[in-house]
C-alpha positions in Angstrom: 58.7 181.8 -165.1 61.7 182.2 -162.9 64.8 184.3 -163.3 66.9 181.3 -164.4 64.6 180.8 -167.4 65.4 184.2 -168.8 69.1 183.8 -168.1 69.1 180.7 -170.2 66.8 181.8 -173.0 68.4 185.2 -173.5 72.0 184.3 -172.7 72.3 186.8 -169.9 75.3 187.0 -167.7 74.8 186.5 -163.9 76.8 189.3 -162.3 75.7 188.7 -158.7 72.9 187.4 -156.6 73.0 183.9 -158.1 71.2 182.5 -155.0 68.0 184.3 -156.2 67.8 182.7 -159.7 64.7 180.8 -158.6 62.8 184.0 -157.9 59.4 184.1 -159.7 58.9 186.8 -162.4 55.4 188.2 -162.7 56.1 191.2 -164.9 58.6 193.8 -165.8 59.5 197.5 -165.8 62.0 199.4 -167.9 63.3 202.8 -166.6 66.5 204.5 -165.7 64.9 207.0 -163.3 64.9 205.5 -159.8 61.9 207.5 -158.5 59.9 206.2 -161.5 60.8 202.6 -160.7 60.0 203.2 -157.0 56.6 204.6 -157.9 55.6 202.1 -160.6 57.4 198.8 -160.5 55.6 196.0 -158.7 56.8 193.1 -156.5 58.3 190.2 -158.5 58.9 192.4 -161.6 62.2 192.3 -163.5 63.8 195.7 -163.9 65.7 196.7 -167.0 68.1 199.7 -166.6 71.5 201.0 -167.4 72.1 202.2 -163.8 74.9 200.3 -162.1 75.3 202.0 -158.7 74.3 200.8 -155.2 71.0 202.7 -155.2 69.5 200.2 -157.7 69.7 197.6 -155.0 67.9 199.9 -152.5 65.0 200.2 -155.0 65.0 196.4 -155.8 65.0 195.5 -152.2 62.3 198.1 -151.3 60.0 197.0 -154.2 60.9 193.2 -153.7 61.9 192.9 -157.4 62.8 189.6 -158.9 65.9 190.8 -160.6 67.7 193.7 -162.3 69.0 193.4 -165.9 71.7 195.9 -166.9 71.8 196.7 -170.6 74.6 197.4 -173.1 77.0 195.1 -171.4 77.0 197.1 -168.2 78.0 195.4 -164.9 77.1 196.5 -161.4 79.4 198.6 -159.2 81.2 196.5 -156.6 78.9 197.7 -153.7 75.8 197.0 -155.7 77.0 193.5 -156.4 77.8 192.9 -152.8 74.3 193.9 -151.7 72.8 191.8 -154.5 74.7 188.7 -153.1 73.6 189.5 -149.6 69.9 189.9 -150.5 69.6 187.3 -153.2 68.3 189.6 -155.8 70.1 188.8 -159.0 71.8 191.5 -161.1 72.1 190.3 -164.7 73.8 191.8 -167.8 72.8 191.9 -171.4 74.7 193.2 -174.4 71.4 194.4 -175.9 69.9 197.8 -175.8 66.9 198.4 -173.4 64.4 198.6 -176.3 65.2 195.2 -177.8 65.6 193.4 -174.4 62.3 194.8 -173.1 60.5 193.5 -176.1 61.9 190.0 -175.7 61.1 190.0 -172.0 57.6 191.2 -172.6 56.9 188.3 -175.0 58.5 185.7 -172.7 56.6 186.8 -169.6 53.3 187.0 -171.4 53.7 183.6 -173.0 54.4 182.1 -169.6 51.2 183.5 -168.1 
């Protein structure tokens, strides 16, 4: 499954990093604590969070994440979006709460395996 698949199936908004929509997704992680994501997310995971600042891109880049999904309609800060575009790591936005979105992503990713 690639990032573009979840964008289409879940109606997510592509905020930035559109050139990374073909990145492969192998799993996911949901957390708003950056140190938790840094310690526990794996490469090619999709990260669900409500954080919008530039530091989310530092974590996504370090962990080689497939994409970041912001919940509750949040959109990235300008500097986070700029870095997302530079690195090709998409930042997406969903109107849903983290709980609901995580459940849907979990089902989709496991069905694709």
